[in-house]
C-alpha positions as CSV (number, residue, x, y, z in Angstrom):
1,M,55.2,26.1,-14.6
2,L,57.6,23.4,-16.1
3,R,60.1,24.7,-18.7
4,G,61.2,23.4,-22.4
5,P,59.9,20.6,-24.1
6,I,59.3,18.2,-21.2
7,G,57.1,21.0,-19.5
8,S,55.3,21.9,-22.7
9,L,54.1,18.6,-22.9
10,F,52.7,17.5,-19.4
11,N,51.3,21.5,-19.0
12,K,49.4,21.0,-22.7
13,V,48.0,17.4,-22.4
14,S,48.1,14.2,-19.9
15,I,47.8,11.3,-21.2
16,S,44.5,8.7,-19.1
17,L,43.7,5.8,-19.6
18,C,39.8,4.8,-20.6
19,G,36.7,4.2,-17.7
20,R,36.3,5.5,-14.4
21,Y,39.9,6.9,-12.8
22,S,42.5,8.6,-14.7
23,C,45.9,7.1,-13.6
24,M,48.2,9.6,-15.5
25,R,46.5,12.5,-14.8
26,H,47.9,11.8,-11.2
27,I,51.5,11.3,-13.1
28,A,51.4,14.2,-14.6
29,R,50.4,16.2,-11.2
30,V,53.4,15.6,-9.9
31,L,55.5,17.0,-12.4
32,S,53.1,19.8,-12.9
33,P,51.0,21.0,-10.2
34,M,49.0,23.0,-12.8
35,A,49.2,20.2,-15.4
36,G,46.1,18.2,-14.0
37,H,43.3,21.9,-13.9
38,Y,44.5,22.8,-17.7
39,S,46.6,19.6,-19.3
40,R,44.8,18.3,-22.7
41,R,43.0,14.9,-21.7
42,M,43.2,11.9,-24.4
43,C,41.9,8.2,-24.3
44,W,44.6,5.7,-25.4
45,N,43.0,2.4,-26.3
46,R,44.6,-1.1,-27.7
47,G,46.7,1.7,-28.7
48,V,44.6,4.1,-30.6
49,L,44.5,7.5,-29.2
50,M,40.4,9.2,-29.0
51,R,39.6,12.4,-28.6
52,Q,37.7,12.6,-25.4
53,A,35.7,15.2,-27.2
54,T,34.5,11.6,-29.0
55,I,33.2,10.3,-25.8
56,R,32.0,13.2,-24.8
57,R,29.7,13.8,-27.4
58,T,28.6,10.5,-27.3
59,L,28.4,10.0,-23.6
60,A,25.8,13.5,-23.9
61,V,23.1,11.5,-26.0
62,A,23.5,9.1,-23.3
63,S,23.0,11.4,-20.2
64,A,20.6,13.5,-22.6
65,T,18.1,10.0,-22.7
66,A,19.0,9.4,-18.7
67,M,17.3,13.1,-18.3
68,A,14.4,12.8,-19.9
69,G,13.9,9.2,-18.8
70,A,14.5,11.1,-14.6
71,A,11.8,13.8,-15.6
72,L,8.9,10.8,-15.7
73,A,9.7,9.7,-12.7
74,V,7.9,10.1,-9.8
75,V,5.3,7.8,-7.1
76,G,3.3,9.7,-5.2
77,A,-0.9,10.3,-4.1
78,G,-2.5,13.6,-5.7
79,T,-2.9,15.1,-8.8
80,A,0.0,16.8,-10.1
81,S,2.0,17.5,-12.7
82,A,4.1,15.4,-14.2
83,E,6.4,18.5,-16.4
84,S,9.9,18.2,-14.7
85,I,11.8,21.0,-13.7
86,T,15.7,21.9,-14.5
87,M,17.6,24.8,-12.7
88,P,21.0,25.7,-15.0
89,G,24.5,26.7,-13.6
90,R,27.7,27.7,-14.9
91,Y,31.3,28.0,-13.2
92,Q,34.0,30.1,-14.4
93,N,37.3,29.4,-13.4
94,K,39.4,32.6,-12.5
95,L,42.6,31.8,-13.5
96,N,41.6,31.3,-17.8
97,T,38.9,31.0,-19.7
98,Q,37.9,27.7,-19.2
99,S,33.8,26.6,-17.5
100,L,32.2,23.8,-16.4
101,E,28.2,23.6,-16.4
102,Y,26.0,21.8,-14.2
103,E,22.6,22.1,-13.6
104,R,19.4,20.1,-11.1
105,T,16.7,18.7,-12.2
106,V,13.6,18.1,-9.7
107,S,11.2,15.7,-12.1
108,Q,7.6,17.2,-11.2
109,K,8.0,20.9,-11.5
110,V,4.0,20.6,-9.7
111,V,3.6,18.3,-6.1
112,T,1.0,17.9,-3.9
113,H,1.4,17.1,-0.5
114,G,2.7,13.2,0.0
115,D,4.1,13.1,-3.3
116,T,6.9,11.5,-3.6
117,V,9.6,12.6,-6.9
118,T,13.1,12.3,-8.0
119,V,15.8,15.3,-7.9
120,T,19.1,14.5,-10.3
121,S,22.0,16.7,-9.9
122,K,24.6,17.2,-12.6
123,I,27.9,18.1,-13.2
124,I,28.8,19.1,-17.2
125,D,31.8,19.9,-18.9
126,S,30.5,21.0,-21.9
127,N,32.9,24.2,-22.0
128,G,35.9,22.4,-21.8
129,L,35.5,19.5,-24.4
130,W,39.6,19.0,-23.6
131,I,39.6,20.1,-20.7
132,G,40.2,17.6,-17.8
133,N,38.2,17.8,-14.3
134,T,38.3,15.2,-11.6
135,H,35.4,14.6,-8.6
136,Y,36.3,13.6,-5.2
137,W,32.4,13.1,-4.3
138,I,29.1,14.8,-5.9
139,Q,25.6,16.2,-3.1
140,D,22.5,17.0,-2.7
141,T,20.6,19.6,0.1
142,T,17.3,19.3,0.2
143,P,14.8,21.4,3.2
144,A,14.6,19.1,6.0
145,C,10.6,19.0,4.6
146,M,11.8,16.7,1.4
147,N,12.6,13.3,3.3
148,Y,14.7,11.0,1.4
149,V,13.5,7.8,0.4
150,D,16.3,5.1,1.5
151,G,17.6,3.0,-1.0
152,T,16.9,5.1,-3.9
153,A,20.2,7.5,-4.0
154,R,22.2,6.6,-6.8
155,W,25.7,7.7,-9.3
156,K,27.5,7.6,-12.3
157,A,30.6,9.3,-13.8
158,L,31.9,9.7,-17.3
159,G,29.0,7.7,-19.0
160,G,29.7,4.8,-16.7
161,N,27.5,2.5,-14.8
162,W,25.1,3.6,-12.3
163,E,25.8,2.1,-8.4
164,S,24.1,2.8,-5.4
165,P,23.9,2.2,-1.4
166,S,23.8,-1.3,-2.1
167,T,26.4,-1.9,-4.8
168,K,29.1,0.7,-3.6
169,P,28.1,1.3,0.1
170,R,31.5,2.5,1.4
171,E,30.6,5.9,-1.6
172,F,27.3,6.4,-0.4
173,A,26.7,9.2,2.7
174,A,24.9,11.2,4.9
175,P,26.6,14.4,5.9
176,T,23.7,15.6,7.8
177,S,19.7,14.9,8.0
178,T,18.6,17.0,5.0
179,A,22.1,16.0,2.2
180,I,23.4,13.2,0.8
181,R,26.7,12.3,-1.1
182,A,28.7,9.9,-3.9
183,H,32.2,10.2,-2.7
184,F,35.2,9.2,-3.9
185,N,38.3,7.7,-3.1
186,V,39.8,8.0,-6.6
187,P,38.6,11.1,-8.0
188,V,36.6,10.9,-10.9
189,S,35.8,12.5,-14.8
190,D,32.9,14.0,-15.5
191,P,29.8,14.2,-16.6
192,L,28.4,13.0,-13.3
193,E,25.4,12.2,-11.9
194,L,23.6,11.7,-8.4
195,E,20.3,11.0,-8.0
196,A,17.8,9.8,-5.0
197,Q,13.7,10.5,-4.7
198,Y,12.4,12.1,-1.4
199,V,8.9,12.1,-0.1
200,V,8.0,16.0,0.2
201,N,6.3,16.6,3.5
202,C,6.7,20.8,3.0
203,D,3.6,22.9,3.3
204,A,2.0,23.6,0.5
205,G,2.6,27.2,-1.3
206,Q,6.7,27.6,-3.3
207,L,9.2,25.6,-2.4
208,A,13.0,25.6,-3.1
209,S,14.3,22.6,-3.1
210,G,18.1,22.9,-2.2
211,G,20.8,22.7,-4.9
212,M,23.9,20.7,-5.1
213,S,27.9,21.1,-4.0
214,W,30.6,19.3,-5.3
215,N,34.5,19.1,-4.5
216,G,37.1,19.1,-7.6
217,T,39.6,20.3,-9.9
218,L,37.2,23.2,-11.5
219,K,35.3,23.7,-7.7
220,D,34.7,23.6,-4.2
221,N,31.9,24.3,-2.4
222,E,30.0,27.6,-4.0
223,S,27.4,29.9,-2.3
224,D,25.5,29.9,-5.8
225,S,24.9,26.9,-6.2
226,L,23.8,25.3,-2.7
227,T,20.8,27.0,-3.5
228,M,19.8,27.0,-7.2
229,G,16.6,25.2,-6.0
230,P,15.0,24.7,-8.9
231,T,11.7,26.3,-7.0
232,I,8.4,24.0,-6.8
233,T,5.1,24.5,-6.8
234,V,3.4,22.4,-3.2
235,N,0.1,21.9,-2.8
236,R,-1.9,20.8,-0.1
237,A,-3.2,16.7,0.0
238,A,-7.4,16.0,0.4
239,V,-8.9,14.6,3.2
240,S,-10.9,12.0,0.6
241,K,-12.2,10.0,4.4
242,L,-14.2,11.5,7.6
243,F,-16.6,8.8,8.9
244,L,-19.0,9.7,11.8
245,A,-20.6,6.9,13.1
246,T,-23.6,6.6,15.3
247,P,-22.9,6.7,19.4
248,A,-23.8,4.1,20.5
249,S,-28.0,4.8,23.0
250,P,-26.7,8.3,23.9
251,T,-28.5,9.0,26.7
252,V,-29.1,12.8,29.0
253,G,-26.6,12.5,32.0
254,K,-24.3,9.6,30.6
255,S,-21.3,9.9,28.6
256,S,-21.5,8.8,25.0
257,T,-18.7,8.2,22.9
258,L,-18.3,10.5,19.2
259,K,-16.0,9.0,16.8
260,V,-14.7,9.3,13.2
261,E,-12.8,6.8,10.6
262,T,-10.7,9.6,8.6
263,D,-6.8,9.8,6.7
264,A,-6.2,12.8,7.8
265,P,-2.4,13.1,9.9
266,E,-1.6,11.0,12.8
267,G,-1.6,13.6,15.3
268,S,-3.8,16.2,13.8
269,T,-7.3,18.3,15.9
270,I,-10.5,16.4,14.6
271,S,-13.1,18.9,16.2
272,F,-17.3,17.7,17.2
273,A,-19.8,20.6,17.7
274,V,-22.8,19.5,18.8
275,D,-25.8,21.2,20.7
276,G,-23.4,24.0,21.6
277,Q,-20.5,22.7,22.4
278,T,-16.7,21.7,21.4
279,L,-15.2,19.0,21.5
280,T,-12.1,17.3,19.6
281,G,-10.0,14.7,19.9
282,K,-6.7,13.7,18.1
283,V,-6.3,10.4,15.2
284,A,-4.4,7.9,16.2
285,G,-4.2,4.7,14.2
286,G,-7.3,6.5,11.3
287,E,-9.5,7.2,14.2
288,A,-10.3,9.9,16.5
289,S,-12.6,10.3,19.2
290,T,-13.9,12.0,22.1
291,E,-16.3,11.8,24.9
292,W,-20.0,13.5,24.9
293,T,-22.3,13.6,27.8
294,P,-25.9,15.0,26.4
295,S,-27.7,17.5,28.8
296,S,-30.8,17.7,26.8
297,S,-32.9,15.2,24.8
298,G,-33.8,15.2,20.7
299,T,-32.9,14.5,17.9
300,K,-29.1,16.1,18.0
301,T,-26.1,17.7,14.9
302,V,-23.3,16.1,15.6
303,V,-20.5,17.9,12.8
304,A,-17.1,16.7,12.8
305,T,-14.6,19.1,10.8
306,F,-11.5,18.7,10.4
307,A,-9.9,22.1,9.4
308,Q,-7.8,23.1,6.7
309,T,-4.0,23.5,8.0
310,G,-0.7,24.1,6.1
311,T,-0.7,20.6,4.4
312,H,-4.5,19.4,3.1
313,F,-7.5,20.9,2.4
314,G,-10.3,20.6,5.4
315,K,-13.3,18.6,5.0
316,S,-16.5,18.5,7.7
317,T,-19.5,15.4,8.3
318,S,-22.4,15.7,10.3
319,R,-25.5,13.3,11.0
320,D,-28.4,13.2,13.6
321,V,-28.8,11.5,16.4
322,T,-31.3,10.9,18.5
323,V,-30.9,11.8,22.4
324,A,-32.9,9.5,24.9
325,A,-34.6,11.5,28.0
326,A,-32.7,10.3,31.2
327,T,-33.3,6.5,32.6
328,V,-35.9,7.0,35.7
329,E,-36.5,3.8,37.7
330,S,-40.1,2.6,36.9
331,T,-42.3,-0.2,39.4
332,V,-45.3,-2.3,38.2
333,N,-47.5,-3.2,41.2
334,L,-49.8,-5.9,39.9
335,T,-53.3,-6.7,41.0
336,A,-55.3,-10.8,41.4
337,P,-57.6,-12.3,43.3
338,A,-56.5,-14.4,46.0
339,S,-58.9,-17.5,44.8
340,A,-60.7,-18.2,41.3
341,Q,-62.2,-20.7,40.3
342,V,-61.3,-23.3,36.6
343,G,-63.6,-21.9,33.7
344,V,-64.8,-17.8,35.4
345,P,-63.1,-15.4,33.6
346,V,-61.4,-13.1,36.3
347,E,-59.7,-9.8,36.2
348,L,-55.7,-9.2,36.3
349,S,-55.0,-5.4,36.5
350,A,-51.2,-3.6,36.9
351,T,-50.2,-0.4,37.8
352,V,-47.0,1.3,36.2
353,A,-45.0,4.8,37.6
354,P,-44.5,7.0,36.7
355,V,-47.7,7.9,35.0
356,G,-47.3,8.1,31.4
357,E,-48.5,6.6,28.2
358,G,-45.1,3.5,26.3
359,G,-44.5,0.4,26.8
360,T,-46.7,-2.9,27.5
361,V,-47.8,-5.0,30.8
362,T,-47.0,-8.5,30.0
363,F,-49.7,-10.9,32.2
364,K,-48.6,-14.6,33.1
365,E,-49.5,-17.6,34.7
366,Q,-47.1,-20.0,35.5
367,G,-44.4,-18.2,33.2
368,Q,-46.9,-19.0,29.8
369,V,-48.3,-16.2,28.5
370,V,-51.8,-14.5,29.8
371,N,-52.2,-10.9,27.2
372,S,-49.1,-8.3,26.1
373,V,-51.3,-5.0,27.0
374,K,-50.0,-1.0,26.1
375,V,-49.6,0.8,28.6
376,S,-52.3,3.5,28.4
377,A,-52.2,7.2,29.8
378,S,-53.3,6.6,33.0
379,G,-50.5,3.5,33.8
380,V,-53.0,1.4,34.5
381,V,-53.8,-2.2,32.2
382,T,-56.2,-4.8,33.2
383,T,-56.5,-8.0,30.8
384,Q,-59.2,-11.7,31.4
385,W,-58.4,-14.4,32.6
386,I,-59.7,-18.0,32.4
387,P,-58.3,-20.3,34.3
388,A,-57.6,-24.2,33.5
389,T,-56.2,-25.6,35.9
390,E,-57.5,-26.0,40.0
391,G,-54.9,-25.5,42.0
392,G,-51.7,-22.7,43.4
393,R,-51.2,-20.7,40.4
394,S,-48.2,-18.6,40.2
395,I,-49.1,-15.0,38.4
396,D,-47.5,-11.9,37.5
397,A,-46.7,-8.9,35.6
398,E,-43.3,-7.6,33.7
399,F,-43.7,-3.9,32.0
400,S,-41.4,-3.5,29.5
401,G,-40.4,0.5,29.9
402,R,-40.6,2.5,27.6
403,S,-38.4,5.8,27.1
404,G,-36.3,7.3,29.8
405,V,-38.5,4.9,32.1
406,A,-36.5,1.4,33.0
407,P,-38.4,-1.3,33.2
408,S,-39.5,-3.4,36.0
409,V,-41.9,-6.7,36.8
410,A,-44.0,-6.5,39.6
411,E,-44.3,-8.9,42.9
412,G,-45.7,-11.9,41.9
413,K,-49.1,-13.2,43.3
414,L,-50.7,-16.2,44.0
415,V,-54.3,-17.2,43.6
416,N,-55.5,-20.3,44.4
417,V,-58.2,-22.4,41.8
418,A,-60.9,-24.0,43.0
419,P,-62.2,-26.9,40.4
420,K,-64.7,-26.8,37.9
421,A,-68.4,-26.6,39.1
422,A,-70.0,-30.4,39.0
423,D,-72.0,-29.7,36.6
424,M,-70.5,-27.9,33.8
425,E,-68.0,-29.3,31.4
426,S,-65.1,-27.4,30.7
427,S,-63.5,-26.8,27.0
428,S,-59.7,-24.9,25.4
429,V,-59.3,-23.3,22.7
430,A,-56.0,-24.0,20.4
431,L,-55.1,-21.1,18.0
432,A,-53.5,-22.5,14.2
433,P,-49.5,-21.1,14.1
434,V,-49.4,-17.8,11.9
435,D,-46.6,-17.9,9.3
436,M,-45.2,-14.4,9.7
437,T,-46.9,-11.4,8.0
438,E,-46.1,-8.2,6.3
439,L,-48.1,-5.5,7.7
440,G,-50.8,-4.2,5.2
441,E,-51.5,-7.7,4.7
442,T,-54.4,-9.8,6.2
443,I,-54.3,-12.9,8.0
444,K,-56.9,-15.2,8.7
445,L,-57.1,-16.5,12.8
446,R,-58.4,-19.9,13.2
447,A,-59.3,-21.0,16.7
448,T,-60.8,-24.5,17.1
449,V,-62.6,-25.2,20.2
450,D,-62.9,-28.8,22.6
451,P,-65.6,-29.6,22.5
452,A,-66.3,-29.0,18.7
453,S,-69.9,-28.7,19.5
454,A,-69.8,-26.3,22.0
455,G,-71.3,-23.9,19.7
456,G,-70.5,-20.3,21.0
457,K,-68.6,-18.2,19.7
458,V,-64.5,-16.8,19.7
459,S,-63.4,-13.4,20.2
460,F,-60.2,-12.4,19.1
461,Y,-57.8,-9.7,20.8
462,D,-54.7,-8.6,19.6
463,G,-53.2,-7.6,23.3
464,G,-56.3,-5.7,24.7
465,T,-57.9,-4.3,21.2
466,F,-60.5,-6.7,20.0
467,I,-60.5,-8.1,16.9
468,G,-64.0,-8.8,15.4
469,E,-65.9,-12.3,17.3
470,A,-66.8,-15.6,14.9
471,S,-69.5,-18.1,15.6
472,V,-67.7,-21.7,16.6
473,G,-68.7,-24.1,13.1
474,E,-69.9,-27.7,13.7
475,N,-66.2,-28.5,13.7
476,G,-65.8,-26.6,16.1
477,V,-63.5,-23.9,14.2
478,A,-64.4,-20.3,13.8
479,T,-62.0,-18.2,12.0
480,L,-61.5,-14.2,11.4
481,D,-60.0,-12.5,8.8
482,W,-57.7,-10.0,10.8
483,K,-55.3,-6.7,8.4
484,P,-52.9,-5.8,11.3
485,E,-52.5,-2.2,12.4
486,M,-49.2,-2.8,13.6
487,Q,-45.9,-4.0,13.6
488,G,-44.0,-6.2,15.6
489,V,-44.4,-9.4,17.4
490,R,-47.8,-9.3,18.1
491,T,-50.3,-11.1,21.3
492,V,-53.6,-12.7,19.2
493,R,-55.1,-13.9,22.0
494,A,-58.6,-16.0,21.7
495,E,-61.8,-16.0,24.4
496,F,-64.2,-18.7,23.5
497,S,-67.6,-17.3,25.4
498,G,-68.9,-20.6,26.6
499,T,-72.6,-22.4,26.7
500,D,-75.0,-23.0,29.2
501,T,-73.2,-26.4,29.3
502,V,-69.6,-25.8,28.5
503,L,-67.1,-23.6,30.6
504,P,-65.3,-20.8,28.6
505,S,-61.3,-21.2,28.0
506,Q,-58.9,-19.0,26.3
507,G,-55.6,-19.6,24.3
508,T,-52.7,-17.3,22.7
509,I,-50.3,-17.6,20.0
510,Q,-47.4,-14.8,19.3
511,V,-47.8,-13.6,15.5
512,T,-44.6,-10.9,13.5
513,I,-45.4,-9.2,11.2
514,T,-43.0,-7.4,9.6
515,S,-42.8,-4.2,8.2
516,T,-43.9,-2.8,4.5
517,T,-41.7,-3.4,1.4
518,E,-41.3,-1.2,-1.2
519,P,-42.4,-3.2,-4.3
520,T,-39.9,-2.8,-6.3
521,D,-39.0,-2.7,-10.2
522,P,-38.2,-6.5,-11.4
523,T,-35.5,-5.6,-13.6
524,D,-33.9,-4.0,-11.4
525,P,-31.1,-6.2,-10.0
526,G,-31.6,-3.9,-5.9
527,T,-29.2,-3.0,-3.6
528,P,-27.4,-5.5,-1.0
529,G,-28.3,-4.8,1.9
530,D,-27.2,-3.9,5.5
531,G,-28.8,-6.6,7.4
532,S,-31.4,-4.8,9.8
533,G,-34.3,-5.0,6.4
534,S,-37.3,-6.1,8.0
535,L,-36.6,-9.0,10.5
536,G,-34.8,-5.7,12.4
537,S,-38.4,-4.9,13.1
538,I,-38.8,-7.8,15.2
539,T,-36.9,-7.3,17.9
540,G,-37.5,-3.4,17.3
541,S,-40.8,-3.4,18.1
542,L,-41.2,-5.3,21.5
543,S,-41.3,-2.6,23.4
544,G,-45.0,-2.1,21.6
545,E,-48.1,-4.7,22.6
546,S,-46.9,-7.5,22.4
547,G,-45.8,-10.0,24.5
548,G,-43.1,-12.9,25.2
549,M,-43.0,-16.2,23.3
550,S,-46.6,-18.7,22.6
551,S,-48.5,-20.3,25.7
552,G,-50.2,-22.8,23.6
553,S,-53.6,-23.3,25.0
554,L,-54.8,-22.9,27.8
555,S,-57.6,-25.3,28.6
556,S,-60.3,-25.3,31.4
557,L,-58.9,-28.0,31.4
558,G,-56.5,-29.3,34.8
559,G,-52.7,-30.1,33.4
């Protein structure tokens, strides 16, 4: 140390300009190496000598306000505590009684995986109000699972303005993947703060949040501050979305896709348990899927599960799916007479193989529907056909298919239709169109016979099922009330019996019967539908006793 009056002066006092940089302190260091460490600090401002202690008290108030704000700064998902946690520290100079205080604060003491927290590292010279401390850098270190949020670091010294990588890019550095640092070409005075945000991507449990370090006149790196913490609690995050979609038409022996939509972490595993099998898929783009080949038909329960991990709670969902039997090919053989005559009823028949109940056979003349008849357990269906047009007529039969059995079309037959008998009058039957009707409601069927004076009776059929019979009135009209027992597109046929002088005839229409709507409270606005509605039942029941489009009427007159 320097001796004499000059040495005594610089051993006790160094004059520093107010502001960030301690310029005069460096002059003092030239004269006395120890003076920069232990000299008394004063601040010169407009000719007035101000005690540094006064400034320190002002900065302490500002720092406390800033720390209170920092404790509330938190961004994240999930439920977590907004209460901050601080770990203090003290460094005791080994050469004298001077000490340096520091602290590290995490904005949330309890967090959920994926939350963002603010970490503040601060150097406080609260025990050496007159002693000068300067710093070359300050650094914050975190565990690898705490990921720094780019651009969030900021720092300030001696109550100055906050600086950041955008305002002072040369003062910011990331020495390692787990550390950030603010460093200064000219040393700065305390109090000194470094603040940054981190995403907590750590496993659940107690987490040592890291520590702080610095290089300055009173202390360089020391192991006690590098791991000072504080320790925070990390909770698992919840998986809120795990939607299992219905697989498309699962069939025995055919591959079907099982898929979930989820917010589980990318790359995590979803297991699918079904029918004694366990399959897995990886989450990618919010989805996970796997292929499943059913080995048996019937109702199967598919369970999709995300198992609990170190970072997330588990979640499971299930869905029942119906697996169809393996589809086999079918054949349908058509039987029709080689010849017929206008106005004379003949029988058409078809035999479906493999034998079994279900599906329909639709008979057509020249592409127009004659009738649609449900297939019985014997596989044999029949219908009556009354030719209306002479000449060669094409007759076809189409099997709709059934569960496990594919549709098929019979080889067509050519029937030569002879002209009507010369002493007989031709007739025709026209069925009035019927509006779409709800199952359970009564429909009035109306058939008009030409000639109107023919008399006789009209028999009404729902496919192959007899509905009833009505007499033809003087106006040629026969009516019958019908209460359908099945929904779907129904083929309604009217057969005029003919008389001694008038030939028989037939006509068909298609009638759509919708499902029954449950009564609702008129004050209830209801729930928006999914688009399936009653119209969905129209196509859904085509495999029932139904046929193609309306054929209008088939007249016994030539055409």
